[in-house]
NUGU-719345 format. One line per 8 residues: their letters; for each residue x, y, z of C-alpha. Coordinates in steps of 0.05 Angstrom, whole numbers, padded with zeros to 5 digits. Example, Ala and Ser with C-alpha at 12.3 -4.5 7.8 and 13.67 -1.06 7.14 Angstrom:
// residues 2
as> 00246/-00090/00156; 00273/-00021/00143
***
This chain:
// residues 794
mkrfykvf> 04132/01999/01217; 04078/01982/01271; 04085/02048/01301; 04069/02079/01236; 03999/02048/01236; 03983/02077/01303; 04008/02152/01285; 03979/02151/01210
pyilllfs> 03906/02177/01223; 03941/02239/01253; 03991/02243/01192; 03934/02235/01139; 03896/02290/01176; 03952/02339/01167; 03970/02318/01099; 03903/02327/01077
qiacqvlk> 03903/02400/01100; 03975/02415/01068; 03951/02386/00999; 03893/02433/01001; 03943/02491/01018; 03986/02472/00961; 03930/02474/00907; 03903/02537/00937
kpastake> 03978/02569/00929; 03991/02618/00870; 04030/02584/00812; 04089/02628/00827; 04098/02610/00895; 04149/02549/00878; 04185/02591/00839; 04190/02645/00888
tkespkta> 04212/02603/00943; 04261/02552/00906; 04339/02547/00909; 04370/02511/00855; 04398/02447/00880; 04471/02471/00866; 04462/02529/00916; 04428/02489/00965
sntqaspk> 04482/02437/00970; 04535/02488/00979; 04563/02481/01050; 04600/02545/01050; 04557/02614/01050; 04585/02670/01015; 04616/02727/01061; 04558/02775/01041
asqtnavn> 04507/02720/01061; 04546/02707/01125; 04548/02777/01145; 04476/02785/01133; 04457/02726/01175; 04498/02755/01233; 04460/02822/01231; 04391/02786/01225
tepiglti> 04398/02731/01270; 04323/02708/01291; 04316/02705/01365; 04293/02647/01404; 04219/02649/01429; 04219/02588/01468; 04271/02541/01500; 04257/02477/01532
gsnelkvs> 04314/02436/01557; 04360/02435/01498; 04303/02447/01448; 04299/02517/01419; 04238/02540/01377; 04251/02608/01341; 04200/02662/01341; 04174/02653/01272
dlkleiek> 04164/02579/01287; 04132/02589/01353; 04087/02642/01320; 04064/02594/01269; 04053/02540/01320; 04008/02593/01361; 03970/02614/01303; 03956/02546/01274
lmihdsvs> 03924/02525/01350; 03886/02589/01349; 03854/02574/01282; 03840/02501/01287; 03825/02492/01365; 03791/02570/01373; 03842/02582/01434; 03864/02640/01467
tdealqqv> 03943/02663/01450; 03961/02642/01525; 03923/02578/01519; 03963/02564/01449; 04026/02581/01478; 04015/02531/01541; 03997/02477/01491; 04067/02491/01450
iqdqriva> 04103/02488/01513; 04071/02422/01533; 04078/02389/01466; 04152/02416/01470; 04165/02378/01537; 04137/02316/01508; 04182/02319/01451; 04241/02334/01496
eakrrgyd> 04228/02271/01539; 04221/02233/01477; 04288/02251/01449; 04318/02236/01519; 04289/02168/01512; 04321/02157/01445; 04255/02158/01404; 04288/02199/01352
nseeykee> 04348/02149/01342; 04308/02083/01333; 04306/02048/01264; 04232/02043/01270; 04223/02120/01276; 04268/02132/01218; 04235/02085/01173; 04165/02120/01193
lqtynsil> 04196/02191/01181; 04227/02169/01109; 04152/02140/01092; 04118/02204/01110; 04175/02245/01079; 04148/02216/01015; 04076/02221/01031; 04084/02291/01039
aeayltds> 04131/02309/00991; 04079/02283/00933; 04035/02345/00947; 04092/02387/00932; 04121/02352/00876; 04049/02353/00842; 04041/02402/00787; 03986/02447/00820
ttikyllk> 03985/02491/00761; 03964/02435/00714; 03913/02418/00759; 03879/02482/00771; 03879/02488/00694; 03850/02420/00684; 03793/02431/00736; 03770/02494/00700
etydwllq> 03778/02465/00636; 03740/02400/00654; 03678/02439/00685; 03678/02480/00618; 03667/02420/00575; 03618/02386/00626; 03574/02449/00606; 03569/02414/00535
evraahim> 03553/02347/00505; 03585/02319/00440; 03568/02266/00392; 03631/02244/00354; 03656/02189/00317; 03733/02161/00309; 03780/02124/00268; 03836/02085/00310
yqlpefan> 03900/02051/00292; 03932/02010/00346; 04005/02027/00359; 04038/02011/00432; 04063/02070/00473; 04136/02056/00463; 04133/02035/00390; 04191/02047/00346
padtaaiy> 04197/02116/00316; 04191/02094/00251; 04127/02052/00261; 04098/02116/00297; 04114/02162/00236; 04081/02114/00190; 04015/02107/00230; 04013/02182/00234
nklmdirt> 04020/02191/00165; 03971/02137/00145; 03918/02174/00188; 03937/02241/00157; 03920/02215/00090; 03852/02188/00118; 03839/02258/00146; 03852/02285/00081
raqegedf> 03802/02243/00042; 03750/02257/00096; 03766/02334/00091; 03758/02326/00011; 03687/02301/00021; 03694/02221/00033; 03641/02194/00083; 03679/02190/00155
gvlaqqfs> 03634/02134/00172; 03650/02095/00109; 03725/02110/00123; 03716/02083/00193; 03686/02019/00171; 03746/02010/00120; 03808/02033/00158; 03787/02032/00242
qdkktstk> 03814/01976/00283; 03767/01993/00338; 03722/01928/00332; 03672/01960/00383; 03661/02022/00336; 03684/02012/00267; 03616/01970/00246; 03578/02032/00266
ggelgwfs> 03620/02082/00227; 03661/02103/00288; 03606/02126/00325; 03617/02144/00399; 03552/02164/00415; 03533/02227/00462; 03586/02242/00519; 03606/02294/00563
alqlvypl> 03671/02310/00599; 03702/02253/00644; 03679/02197/00596; 03737/02187/00549; 03808/02184/00554; 03834/02256/00560; 03869/02262/00489; 03807/02240/00459
ekaafnva> 03757/02284/00500; 03807/02347/00490; 03800/02333/00408; 03727/02323/00418; 03712/02392/00451; 03765/02428/00415; 03744/02409/00345; 03691/02446/00310
vgqvslpv> 03627/02413/00289; 03636/02375/00223; 03711/02381/00225; 03760/02320/00231; 03819/02328/00288; 03891/02318/00271; 03918/02249/00292; 03906/02244/00370
rtkvgyhl> 03957/02196/00409; 03935/02151/00468; 03962/02098/00498; 03930/02047/00454; 03947/02081/00388; 03931/02141/00342; 03861/02169/00332; 03822/02215/00287
vkvlerrp> 03763/02247/00317; 03704/02278/00278; 03653/02321/00317; 03583/02309/00289; 03539/02343/00340; 03546/02391/00402; 03488/02416/00448; 03482/02442/00520
nsgkvlvq> 03489/02389/00583; 03428/02353/00592; 03440/02344/00666; 03428/02278/00698; 03366/02235/00714; 03336/02196/00773; 03293/02147/00745; 03251/02081/00773
hilkavpl> 03244/02019/00727; 03210/01949/00726; 03243/01896/00698; 03225/01833/00666; 03288/01796/00653; 03297/01759/00588; 03368/01750/00559; 03384/01764/00490
nsndslft> 03400/01692/00473; 03334/01665/00506; 03284/01624/00462; 03222/01649/00426; 03177/01629/00482; 03211/01663/00537; 03215/01728/00499; 03145/01725/00482
kakiqids> 03123/01711/00554; 03168/01766/00583; 03139/01815/00527; 03066/01794/00543; 03081/01809/00623; 03115/01876/00609; 03055/01901/00561; 03008/01882/00615
iytaltkg> 03043/01921/00668; 03045/01979/00625; 02970/01977/00605; 02957/01977/00682; 03001/02039/00692; 02967/02071/00639; 02897/02059/00675; 02926/02088/00742
avfevlce> 02960/02033/00777; 03018/02053/00826; 03083/02045/00798; 03117/02026/00866; 03064/01971/00883; 03077/01936/00815; 03150/01947/00814; 03149/01907/00882
khsddykt> 03103/01854/00857; 03129/01844/00788; 03198/01872/00777; 03259/01817/00765; 03304/01866/00788; 03316/01836/00860; 03368/01894/00877; 03317/01956/00866
rnnkgylp> 03246/01925/00869; 03244/01934/00945; 03272/02003/00936; 03214/02023/00892; 03254/02010/00830; 03302/02066/00835; 03365/02068/00802; 03432/02108/00818
vfgigtre> 03431/02177/00784; 03463/02177/00716; 03482/02224/00657; 03488/02219/00581; 03540/02165/00559; 03549/02135/00625; 03504/02073/00612; 03521/02018/00566
etafeqaa> 03455/02011/00541; 03441/02070/00497; 03367/02050/00489; 03353/02058/00568; 03385/02121/00569; 03354/02148/00510; 03284/02130/00534; 03301/02161/00611
falkegqv> 03321/02230/00575; 03261/02231/00530; 03213/02234/00591; 03184/02289/00627; 03182/02285/00705; 03127/02233/00726; 03121/02207/00656; 03128/02132/00646
skpvrtsa> 03159/02099/00586; 03134/02048/00538; 03171/01980/00543; 03243/01982/00526; 03290/01931/00502; 03360/01922/00528; 03410/01862/00534; 03377/01852/00604
gwhiirla> 03300/01844/00586; 03244/01894/00580; 03243/01950/00621; 03185/02005/00640; 03224/02067/00662; 03188/02124/00704; 03227/02191/00707; 03228/02211/00781
kklplesy> 03268/02278/00777; 03311/02317/00726; 03376/02343/00758; 03414/02397/00724; 03492/02405/00727; 03518/02420/00795; 03557/02486/00796; 03629/02489/00794
eellpklk> 03640/02494/00868; 03591/02439/00887; 03632/02391/00836; 03699/02415/00851; 03718/02356/00908; 03695/02306/00855; 03733/02340/00798; 03795/02341/00845
ekvvtdsr> 03793/02269/00856; 03777/02253/00782; 03833/02297/00752; 03893/02267/00789; 03863/02190/00779; 03834/02189/00710; 03878/02198/00646; 03883/02272/00664
gelvkena> 03932/02246/00720; 03983/02224/00669; 03987/02299/00644; 03995/02316/00714; 04052/02271/00729; 04082/02291/00659; 04085/02366/00671; 04106/02354/00743
qarlkkem> 04166/02306/00719; 04188/02361/00669; 04182/02416/00721; 04224/02375/00770; 04275/02351/00718; 04287/02425/00702; 04288/02443/00776; 04336/02389/00794
qfvenadi> 04384/02401/00738; 04367/02335/00701; 04417/02325/00640; 04409/02264/00600; 04470/02234/00555; 04422/02216/00497; 04475/02177/00460; 04491/02133/00522
akraieta> 04413/02123/00533; 04401/02104/00462; 04457/02052/00458; 04430/02028/00532; 04360/02016/00508; 04390/01975/00445; 04424/01922/00482; 04350/01894/00493
dtnlvkrk> 04340/01829/00461; 04294/01771/00454; 04320/01749/00525; 04287/01806/00558; 04217/01780/00538; 04238/01717/00567; 04258/01747/00633; 04332/01723/00625
wgyvlnsp> 04365/01788/00597; 04432/01807/00623; 04486/01854/00609; 04568/01861/00605; 04589/01881/00674; 04653/01917/00655; 04637/01946/00586; 04649/02023/00574
ltnstifs> 04574/02026/00563; 04558/01998/00630; 04602/02047/00667; 04584/02109/00628; 04539/02167/00660; 04474/02154/00628; 04440/02219/00661; 04460/02268/00720
igknevkt> 04413/02299/00768; 04445/02358/00807; 04513/02333/00828; 04491/02261/00826; 04519/02219/00764; 04475/02157/00749; 04513/02103/00709; 04483/02058/00659
kafyeyvm> 04493/02004/00704; 04443/02022/00753; 04393/02026/00693; 04408/01951/00677; 04405/01932/00749; 04338/01963/00749; 04313/01925/00686; 04345/01859/00711
erqlveri> 04296/01868/00774; 04234/01893/00739; 04235/01843/00678; 04226/01784/00734; 04161/01815/00764; 04128/01863/00714; 04075/01842/00658; 04092/01848/00589
pngysalm> 04041/01894/00554; 04009/01865/00499; 04045/01874/00434; 04108/01897/00461; 04178/01878/00431; 04239/01868/00476; 04258/01940/00448; 04190/01977/00472
wmrsfykk> 04195/01943/00538; 04264/01967/00543; 04241/02038/00527; 04187/02037/00584; 04237/02015/00634; 04279/02072/00617; 04225/02119/00621; 04206/02092/00691
fvdknvke> 04273/02091/00713; 04284/02166/00696; 04220/02182/00733; 04240/02146/00793; 04305/02176/00802; 04280/02247/00787; 04228/02238/00842; 04272/02207/00895
yaeahlae> 04321/02263/00885; 04265/02317/00889; 04240/02285/00956; 04314/02279/00987; 04324/02352/00966; 04258/02386/00977; 04272/02412/01048; 04336/02449/01018
inpefrll> 04293/02486/00968; 04225/02493/01000; 04226/02527/01068; 04148/02514/01079; 04166/02438/01069; 04225/02436/01116; 04174/02470/01174; 04122/02420/01156
mqeyttgf> 04171/02364/01166; 04195/02393/01231; 04118/02393/01256; 04110/02323/01236; 04174/02300/01271; 04139/02338/01331; 04078/02301/01323; 04107/02229/01314
lkvqlmnd> 04152/02235/01376; 04092/02260/01414; 04041/02211/01395; 04094/02153/01411; 04117/02178/01482; 04040/02186/01497; 04028/02115/01469; 04080/02084/01510
lvieksva> 04067/02125/01577; 03992/02138/01573; 03952/02096/01522; 03986/02028/01530; 04006/02038/01602; 03931/02048/01614; 03907/01994/01575; 03958/01943/01604
dtlgqraf> 03944/01969/01679; 03885/01928/01696; 03898/01938/01771; 03902/02015/01762; 03842/02014/01724; 03804/01976/01780; 03830/02021/01834; 03814/02085/01792
yernkdky> 03744/02056/01782; 03733/02044/01855; 03755/02116/01873; 03708/02143/01821; 03648/02099/01825; 03598/02147/01835; 03615/02175/01762; 03594/02109/01734
rmperalg> 03517/02095/01744; 03465/02060/01707; 03396/02091/01714; 03327/02052/01723; 03319/02017/01660; 03262/01977/01629; 03271/01922/01572; 03215/01918/01524
slviakda> 03186/01939/01462; 03136/02002/01447; 03091/01988/01385; 03056/02048/01357; 02996/02029/01308; 02951/02068/01268; 02887/02032/01290; 02869/01970/01334
ktlaqvrd> 02867/01919/01278; 02939/01931/01263; 02963/01936/01331; 02929/01863/01338; 02966/01838/01282; 03029/01858/01311; 03013/01834/01380; 02995/01762/01346
ifkkgapy> 03062/01761/01307; 03106/01776/01370; 03066/01724/01411; 03091/01672/01365; 03161/01694/01371; 03219/01700/01324; 03236/01691/01270; 03176/01735/01250
plnstmrt> 03143/01722/01185; 03146/01781/01134; 03094/01759/01086; 03145/01763/01031; 03172/01713/00987; 03219/01704/00926; 03177/01719/00863; 03212/01663/00824
plyyekfg> 03216/01595/00849; 03263/01545/00823; 03227/01499/00777; 03253/01429/00759; 03251/01372/00705; 03212/01309/00725; 03250/01269/00783; 03311/01329/00779
seltpdhk> 03346/01359/00839; 03406/01387/00805; 03419/01460/00802; 03417/01492/00730; 03450/01556/00713; 03383/01596/00720; 03377/01563/00785; 03443/01592/00814
ktlmslld> 03429/01660/00783; 03364/01667/00823; 03400/01637/00887; 03455/01691/00878; 03396/01737/00881; 03370/01713/00941; 03442/01715/00971; 03446/01792/00956
imgtnkgy> 03377/01798/00991; 03402/01761/01055; 03467/01801/01059; 03429/01870/01054; 03382/01850/01107; 03423/01819/01164; 03363/01800/01207; 03330/01755/01149
vveiggya> 03316/01682/01155; 03295/01647/01093; 03250/01580/01087; 03267/01535/01029; 03204/01498/01015; 03213/01438/00973; 03154/01407/00933; 03144/01349/00887
dqnenstn> 03087/01330/00835; 03042/01274/00853; 03079/01234/00792; 03145/01241/00826; 03184/01204/00879; 03171/01223/00950; 03245/01232/00964; 03252/01290/00904
saeriekv> 03229/01350/00944; 03277/01330/01002; 03335/01326/00947; 03316/01394/00918; 03318/01425/00990; 03389/01391/01006; 03420/01418/00937; 03395/01489/00947
knflvtng> 03417/01491/01021; 03484/01465/01005; 03492/01519/00951; 03471/01574/01000; 03516/01552/01056; 03570/01541/01006; 03571/01611/00985; 03569/01646/01055
lpieriie> 03502/01639/01081; 03502/01611/01155; 03463/01551/01166; 03427/01581/01224; 03391/01636/01175; 03357/01574/01135; 03295/01543/01156; 03278/01474/01115
ndygktkp> 03206/01449/01101; 03194/01386/01059; 03119/01398/01034; 03126/01337/00987; 03065/01326/00950; 03016/01361/00994; 03011/01429/00963; 03004/01426/00888
adrfdwtk> 03014/01493/00856; 02973/01468/00796; 02928/01410/00787; 02936/01409/00710; 03011/01433/00701; 03053/01385/00735; 03114/01427/00714; 03089/01481/00770
nqrvtfif> 03090/01429/00827; 03162/01415/00815; 03193/01466/00855; 03234/01499/00905; 03202/01565/00942; 03229/01615/00991; 03201/01654/01042; 03222/01708/01086
ysnskkdv> 03223/01713/01160; 03265/01757/01211; 03294/01760/01279; 03288/01837/01276; 03223/01868/01294; 03247/01928/01256; 03237/01887/01200; 03162/01873/01220
ekrfnrke> 03152/01948/01218; 03177/01951/01149; 03127/01896/01131; 03068/01934/01156; 03097/02002/01123; 03108/01974/01057; 03041/01995/01028; 03031/02057/01073
entvsied> 03083/02095/01111; 03075/02101/01186; 03024/02047/01197; 03067/02016/01252; 03125/02042/01290; 03167/01991/01337; 03223/02000/01387; 03255/01954/01425
gyfkkgdn> 03308/01943/01475; 03327/01976/01540; 03296/02044/01555; 03310/02094/01608; 03273/02156/01631; 03275/02213/01582; 03287/02168/01520; 03218/02164/01498
kyvdafkw> 03161/02208/01523; 03112/02153/01509; 03146/02106/01543; 03154/02152/01604; 03076/02158/01604; 03070/02082/01620; 03075/02048/01687; 03143/02014/01695
evgsqsvi> 03119/01943/01712; 03128/01877/01679; 03071/01866/01631; 03036/01891/01570; 03000/01959/01573; 02956/01994/01518; 02932/02066/01512; 02902/02108/01456
kegkyfef> 02934/02174/01449; 02934/02227/01391; 02893/02183/01351; 02945/02128/01351; 02945/02058/01388; 03004/02048/01437; 03025/01982/01468; 03084/01977/01517
niekvepa> 03106/01905/01532; 03158/01905/01593; 03197/01839/01601; 03237/01865/01659; 03252/01927/01698; 03326/01942/01727; 03331/01991/01784; 03382/02040/01785
rfktlrea> 03452/02018/01806; 03527/02025/01794; 03551/02003/01730; 03607/01944/01733; 03674/01960/01711; 03661/01913/01652; 03598/01955/01631; 03640/02024/01643
rgqvlady> 03706/02003/01621; 03712/02045/01564; 03695/02110/01604; 03740/02086/01662; 03794/02076/01610; 03788/02145/01579; 03784/02180/01652; 03842/02138/01673
qkqlekql> 03884/02162/01613; 03870/02232/01628; 03892/02222/01700; 03958/02192/01672; 03966/02245/01623; 03956/02303/01673; 04009/02263/01719; 04058/02262/01661
ndelavky> 04051/02334/01642; 04061/02354/01717; 04125/02314/01721; 04155/02338/01654; 04137/02412/01674; 04180/02403/01737; 04239/02364/01694; 04236/02419/01631
paivnkee> 04221/02489/01655; 04205/02534/01601; 04240/02600/01585; 04195/02643/01546; 04215/02702/01503; 04146/02738/01518; 04169/02806/01490; 04190/02785/01417
iskslevr> 04128/02734/01415; 04082/02795/01431; 04116/02837/01381; 04108/02779/01324; 04034/02769/01343; 04018/02844/01339; 04053/02853/01276; 04005/02792/01252
kq> 03944/02833/01278; 03961/02898/01240
***
């Protein structure tokens, strides 16, 4: 399979194109182009068909060696190149000729007979067939239906009875009838919420009267969603089947879509099971922040300073855009949607703590065209995908002439016993049932033995779904077995019944052989031929030049004071101080150094920060109270360092400072002295830039590394000599510090290797094409090709 991964990007690109084409095709296309499997498999054509073919034999457009390309196929190849590569007809024809010469050489070398190649082609046949075997008509319908539902929001409640997907028919009927009785009671005036509390087996919603809240499309499983959007307000649906059971759905309210919101928040974390003192402390803090905001304080400044959400506080508190029904915390959602743009909420309680929410922007629902790519992905991957598969399977069964022996299938399924759930089930080898035909597809008869062998294999590896009996599991195996056989038969016979698929497989065959030959004779050869690379480099050295360059850093500051501060930081060397700390130190019990769950939670937040900011270095500062041992601070540092290193933080990104008893935080509250703090530094000058721009944008701009003439107009204005130079220009303060100046020179082979390799490959490819042109002369039927292309223009 190793070659498959070399050509897979090429395959994937073409597959995506054809998948889109399939979705765009009218629903009738498949019916208009397909043959029945029986007709396709006949090897002897009727006399009338043979006579027609003899009269209408299609002329050959191109002959390369023993390969012949019909005019229609050549026309398609030329048109495709003209559209995708924007080339002329002659240029496209020359490209096709060149490709066919490469294919001819690949076949001469036996590439098309290797097991590796056959395996790759079979794999791709399955991938490409997927697009043709998908029910594009259902997808188109679901796309439009889903968007129509997205225009609305529904508040609904439900009653659910659990029932496995492959339950016994009698159990299924009993549950259905039970829900029909409950529905009748609801229609006659009984409170649906009370009925839900009494009967619903959905533990999450039953205590709330079955309440599902507000939602739009793509938030529930498809069958429930379909009921919610098709039932009138105040009405109760018929029982709805999902994989987990049967449901009744009552629609309580309906309204237009509310769109989405972009919000910022400030969080004071306090878990729901926290003690009263922590709860009170967090409430006092959040109320104080809210008061400050009402008096004109800047939200972003308070967020950075006080928010306990370490993932968002350095990003002004912004959360991802969300819509109605998409957040677990309905209180947060309701508060956000109640705001006007720029407005700030009162403190809101959730399971995470207390939030203050600011609405940054309200976003309307996107247009159908804007949402189409996302809708396509959802339709085939969420629960709608099951409907697409079911409809596709039903169509394939009809087209492939699937005929089931229902009595044999029922008896075969009923051979399941308790040994199946023990993964020890077996079957009688030569019984009449085992050797009977359980179903046929086209001319293929599938015996019960094949199904039994499938069960024997799958019982060892598949997980038994919760609540499944042996009989249920056997039914699920039978459905999967049927689906698998129908799909495999369709894949194997698709080229016979679909001319477009057949042409595409020919195109991919060409692509495979071309990629493989070019890989062996150009790419891998060029990479392995280091002497050839060296010789090519020496012959073409003038192409690979390095201009004069200066290694240094350019600082642009808004004023002299800021420039001096940046200069002082850089003089001290890396890592550079960022004036940034973790807001939450780790506090310890007296003499303690062990990490508590809360400590570990804070340290995981620290790891997130360090993972996001690759240049950061963190100082672990250890402190002890006067009444503790002098070793306590060092022990605390060691435990914290070991936790961070164990969880993936390199030791090189940690600074340890044992402050001992030298810096008490509070002379009267000894608990604040027993702590570990975290201060951030960075090896990146860009992080220093962020430090100065935190409160006011464009305070400082820093660029460092190698510069060449023309890269930066400000750098070009300085003298290129080692040392520091300053200038005031355009109301800003500039300083360019040059560490060294490198004169113009030839690049070394190591420096130019990528460019040399690419140029060397072009040379080898040209040599190969020249050799193949002599070896495989092209015979072109220009007259027929011209006529074919003229018809296209008309």
